[in-house]
N, C-alpha and C positions, 0 to 999 in steps of 0.2 A: 537704823534700828526701828524707827517708827514705821517706815514703809514695810519692813518685814512683818511687823506685828499686824498691820492692816491686811497683808496678804493672807495671814492665818485667820482672819475674820474677827480679830479682837483689837482693842485699843490698848496701848501700853499705859501703865500707871492707872488702871481702872480697879474698881473694887469688885468683890465677889458677886454682889447683886447684879451689877452691870454686866460682868462677864457671863453670868448664867443667862441673863436676858438675851444677850447677843447669840449665845450658843444655842439656846432653845429655838430662836428664830431660824438659824441655819439648819438645824436638824429637822424642823418642821417643813421648811422649804424643800429639803431633800427627801421628804416623806419617810423619815426614819421613825419606827414605832416608838411610842412613849418618849417624846423629845424632852420633856421636863425631867423625868426620872433619869434618862440617859445622860443629860447634861450634868446633873448633880453627881451621878456616879463617876463620870469622867473627871470632874473637878475635885471630888473627894479623893479619888485615886491619885491625882496629880499632887495634891497637898498632903497625902497620907493622913487624912482625917476622916472621921465618920461623916455620913451625909448630914446628920443632925447638927454637926458643928457648923456647917455652912449656913444654916438657918439663923443660928445665934450670932454669927459673925459676918453678916451681910455687908457691913461697912469696911471690913478688913481689906487692905490694899494687897494686890498681887504684885510681886516683884517681877522683873523682866524675865528671869529664868522660868518662873512658874507659868507665866503667861505663854511663853514659847512652848513649854511642854504641853500645856493644856491645848493650845492651838494645833499642835502636831497630832495629838490624840483625836481631837475633834475632826480634823481633816480626814483621818482614816475612817471614822464612823460615817461621816457625810458621804464618803465614797463607797459606803455599804459593806465595809469590813465588819464582821460580827463583833458586837460589843465584848463578848467573852474573850475573843482572841486579842482584842486591843488591851483589855484589862489583864489578860493572862490567867484568869481563873473563873470558875463557875461553881455555885453552890449546888450540891446534890445530897439529899437525905441529911441535911444539916452539916455536911462536910464541905470545906473549901478545897476544890480540886484545881490543880494546874491543868490548863487546856491551851492548845495551840493548833495550828493547821494540820498537825500530824494526826489529830483525832477528832471524831465527831463530838460536838458539844453535848454534854448530858442534858436530857430533858426531864421535866418533872414526871411525865407519864411513866418513865422507866423505873421510877421508884416502886411501882407495883410489883416488879420482879423481885425486888429486895424484900418487900412485905411477904410475898408468897413463900420465898425461901426461908425467911425467919420464922414464919408460922410452922413450916415443916420441922425445922430444927427445934423449936420450942415445944412442939407437941410430941417429940420423940421420947420414948422411954429411956431412962438413964443408961440402960444396957443395950440400947438399940445400935445396930450396925451403922446407922447414920452418924452417930457421934463418935464411933470407934474405928471407922474406916480411916485409911491413910489420908484421904481427902473427903470432906463432908459434901463439898459443892464443886461443880465444874461450871465455870462461866465461859461460854464460847463467844468469841468476837468481843473481847473485853474492852478494847479501845483505851480510854483513859484509866480503866480500872475501877470505875465508879461502883459497879455492882459488888464485886468481891470485897472491896475495901469497906463499903457500908456494912456488909454482912459480918466481916471480921471484927469491926468495931463494936458490934452488938452481940456477938457470940465469941467470948474470949478463948474458948477451947477449939473453935473451928479452924481447920486447915483447908485451904481452898486452892484449886488448880484453875488458872486463868489462861486462856489461849487467845491468840490473834494471828491472822495471816501476815500482818505487817510488823517488821522489827521496829519501825519508828513508833508505832502505837505502843508496843510493849515497853519502849524506853520511857514514854510518858507515864504509863501505868506503874513502872518501877519507881519513878520520882514520887508519884502520889502515895504509893504504899510506904515508902520510906518517910515521907512527910507526916503520915498519920500513924507511924509506929507499928505497922502490921506487916512489914516486908518479910519478917521471919515466918509468917503463917500463910503467905501467898506465894505459890510457885508459878512463875510465868513461863509460858512455853509457846514457841512459834509453831503454829499448826493450821492446816486448812480444815476447819470444822473438826470432825472426830478422827481425821486421818492420823495414824500412828499411835492412837491411844488404845491400849490393850483392855484395860478395865475402866469403867466409868464410875464416878462417885454416885452416891444415892440420889443426889439432887443435881439437875442440870438447868442452868439458866442461860438464855441467849437473847440479846437484842441484835439480831442480824439485820442487814440492809433489807428494807421492805418497800421502798419507794419504787413505783413503776418507772420505766424509762421515759414514758410519755409525761408522767407527773414531774419528773426532774426538770424538764424543759420549762415548766410553768412555776417553779419554785422562786421565791424571792431571791434577789441577787446575793444577799447575805449568805444564803445556803448554797445556791447553785454555783456561784463563782468562787467560794472560799472553803466550804467544808469538803473533806475528802470524798470523792465520788465513790470510791470503793466501799465506803461506809454507808452509802445511800442506795446504790443500784441493786434493786431486787429482781431485775430481769423484766420481761414483758408484762407479767402480772403481779410483780412484787413479791412473789413467794418462791422464787427459784432456790434461794439458799435454805429457806425453811423446809422446802420439799426434799432437798438433798440431805439435810440433817435427819429428817424422818426416815429417809431411805437407808441411811447408815444405821440407825437404830433398828429398823426392820431387819436388816441383814444380820445383825447380832442376835435378834430374836430367832431367826431361822436356824442359827447355829445351836440354839437351845442352851446357851451358856449364860445362865442366870447371874453368875458372878460378875459378868461384864456389863450388865444392864443397870441403868438407873431405876429408882423407884418412881421418881416424878420428874417431868420435863416441863419447864415453863418458857414459852417463846413469845416475845412481844410481836404484835402484828399491827397492821394499819386498821384504821377505824372502819373501813369498808371490806375488810378481808376475812371477817369471821366465818361466814358460810363456806368459802373456798378453803380456808385453812382447816376447818373442821372436817370437811369432806376428804381432804388429803390425809389427815390423821386417821380417819376411819377406814380409808382404803388401804393405806400402807401398814397400819397397826390395828387390824380388826378386832384383836382380843384385848386391846387396851381401853381404858376409860378416858374419853376425851371430851372436853367442854371448852367453851369460850367464855372468859371472864371479862366483865365490863369495868371500865374505870369510873371515877367519881362523876364524870360527865355523862355516863350512860352509854359510852361508846365501846365497841369491841376493842380489847386491848391485849389480852394474853390468851394464847392457846395453852391450856393446861392438860397434860397427859399423865395418867397414872398407869404404870406397868405391872403393879402387883396388887 
């Protein structure tokens, strides 16, 4: 038993303070980001306690079972498996979401899409079609369901259509919608972008893959080797799917069917893609109003398009 504990990088019958010190050293040696915070999160998860509890109970002894669980989790992170997958959840817009290798891990910058959609919904007149359409929002490429769930939690009357090309991703989104009590207001549909959708809700959000193929090869191992490539690969310039979605909207505009068009489209983009994304929008949708919105760091983050 003692030999097994050593192989996991910990000593049996040690206290919390000692276990954390050893874990931090291993994480630091493996060049894992934020080793101190990561070690505390792993041990707190192991013990099912808040991180703050660890500070106040540094002398508490870990039993053999806890040390083995902690060592097993630690070994996965040292091997550069994403912390969110190891823990099985990630916070997004104040919500605790289930995540696993079937879906991209939600990032803080994507919260900007939620803010923009909420601004549109809150600014709508009480009799506006935005609030009385069958669906108020369409989220394309929903992954874990982070965006529609966050919107639904903040707008109790909103009904949202969420699509993804992958059935596995939709299964995770369904778990999260049920977990947060909004499954009855979120309709999940397997679809490739806008294919098969007759009419579009007034607001469209999308965090589509926008990493270039060249950039993927230089990503940290936590991302490159573990997160689903289909959720990362944006083609040679990173805008392949963004451009396809804009082409689909343009085709609907050419049909002059206003009822099938959204009022606003918000697409997340990479920090260096603003000029190219804006050029694509102005070429494909010359009569729409398009702009690039910057995030709190001053980086290009969302291509915002208004069609009315």
